[in-house]
N, C-alpha and C positions, 0 to 999 in steps of 0.2 A: 596593441591598438591603444590609440590616445584619442580621448574624447574630450572637446571643450564645449560646454553646454551655452557659455557666454557668446563664443563665435558662432555656435551651432555648426561644429566642424568635427569631421572624423578622420584621423590619419591612420591607415593600416601600415604597419613597419614591416616591409618586406626585407628579410635579413640580406645585409651586405649592399644596402643602397643608401647609405649616409644617415640611417636613423637614429642611431646613438648619439651623433653629433647634433641632429636636429632636435631630438628630444632634450638634450643638455641646454640647447638655446631657449627651447620652450619653457625649460624648467626655471628660469629667471625672469618672471614677469615685470618685476620693478624696472629692469632694464629694457625690456621688450616694448613697452607702451610709450607712446610719446606723450600722453599725458603725465602730470606730475604727481598726481595723488597716487596713493597705495591702490593698485588694482585688486579685484576680488576674483578675477577670472583664474582658472588655471587648466592646464591639461591633466587629465586623470587617465591612468593606465587601466585598462579594461582587459581582462583575459591575459594578462602577462603582456610581455613586450611583442609577442608574435602570435597571439592568439586569433585565430581566425573567425571569420563571420560566421561559418558554419557553428563553431564552438560557441560563439556569442549568441546565435538563435537558440541553440539547443539548451543553454544554461541561463541565458538572461533574455528572454524573448521580448520583454517589454522594451528593454534598452535597445535591442536589435530593431524593433519597430520604430521607436523613437528617432534614431539617427537616420532612417531612411529619408528623411527630408532635409538633413543635414548635408553641407558641403564635404564630400568624401574624397579623399585624394591619396594617391601612393606616389613613390619614387620607383623608376624602372632602370634597368641597367643592361648594357649590351650582354646578351646571353654567354658568350665565350669569356668576357672579362668577369662576369659574375661567378661563372663555374670555378675559375682560378681563385677568386676571392674566397669563395666558400670553401675550396679545398684547404687553403692556408688557415682559414679560420678554425676549421674543423681540426686540423692537425697541428695546431699551436702548441708548442712545448708546454705552456701555462696551463692548458686546459685538457689536452687528450686524454690523459689516464685518470682524470677526475670524472669523465662522463662515459655513459654508455653509448653506443654508436650502432643505431639501427639504421641501415640505408634503405632503399626501395626493395631490396631482396628480402626485407622483413627478418633478418637474423642479426644477432649481435656479432659485429665485425670487430676485427683485431688490427694491430698496426700492419700486419702483414697485407691485409686486405687494401690498405691505403697506399702501399707503396708504388703501384703501378697506376698512372694517372688516368690512363684508358679505362682500367678497370673502375677506378672512382666515377668516372663520367658515367660509363654504362650502367652500374649497379647501384652507386651510393649517393651520387649528387641529386639534390632535390631541387630542381628548377623553380623560377618564380611562378610558373604557371600553375604549380600544385596548390598554391595558397591564393592564387588570384583566379585566373581564367577558368580553372579546373574546379574551382570551389563552387558549388551550385547556389551558396547563399552570398556569393561576392557581391558587392556594389561599390561603385566607382564614379566619381564625376569628373575627375581632373587627373591627368599624368604630369609627372615632374620628371627631368632626366638628369641622372647621375653623372653623366658625361658633360654637364654644364652647370655642376653642383652650386658653385658660388652664385651665378646669375640666376639659377632657378629658386635658390633659399631667399635670394633677395626680392624676387617676384612674388614668392608666396607670403614673405612677411609684409610686402607692400599691401596685398590683398586683405591682411589682417589689421593693418594700419599699426604695424609694429615697428619700433625704432631700429636702425642698424647699430645702435650701441648694444645690442645682445651679442653680436659676434665681433665688435670692434673694428679694426682696420680691415680684417680679412676673415673670411667664412673659413673655419678650420674643421678640416675632416678627420675623426679620430678614429680609433679601434681598428687599426690596420696591423696586421701580422707581419713582422719583419722576418721571422725564420721559424720553421716548423720542426717537427720531431725527427725528421729525416735530415736535418742540417741544411735545408734547402732554403735559400734566400729568396724573398718576394720579387718576382721578375719586374724589371723595369718595364717590359713589353709583354703582356700577357699573351702574345701569340708565340712567345718562344717556348711555351709549355705545350704546344700542340704539333701532333703529326697529322697527316691527311685523315687516319681514322678518328682521330680525337675531334677534328674539325667537323667531319660528317655526323659524329654523334650528336653534338649540340645542334648541328643544323637540322637534323631529324626531330630530336627531342623538344626543341625550342622554336619549332616553325612558327607558331603563333605569335610569339613575340617579335621574331625576326620579320615576318610579315607585317604585322601591324604597325611597327616602329620602324621599319626600312632598315634594320640593323644589318651590317656587313661584318665580316671576319677582319 
């Protein structure tokens, strides 16, 4: 979670929705602001990159109450695409063996557990709603869409009176996994990862996002 007291804004970083790229742009305030003088504002990380609102409330209740009146926003993503991105992020060659893997089955999982994509979807994948709609302390004022990332970032920066110098000619999305531990390459089309059962798993699990944002497979 990223908080800016000067802008009175709070950004909750939902994994695999362009947050690392956005925070990298937030982290260069001398290029962000249109004014020339050295700015004093900055985005502060609270509760780690992905600390939830419930965690914030439980550990820093005063901060939670303070930002209730801030402008709070998140980026959202098509659930079928998000699940594929999370799968490759979790099974990336550079990270998998360095981490413990506890899925929704609440046990330590191995490489074998991740081989079958449908098994991953059913038992290991953590949908966006787990840290947003399903979090009883979740707060949000505005949604931005990963599918239109460049335009949405520009819209967000315009709201904060930031200069486009922060990202140069193009908005760049980083932190994408090209190949995973099973030597699978990230698909050009996320739909190539799915069979009918996988489609239905996500349709059922992520119904809230699909209905609210009119997402389709």
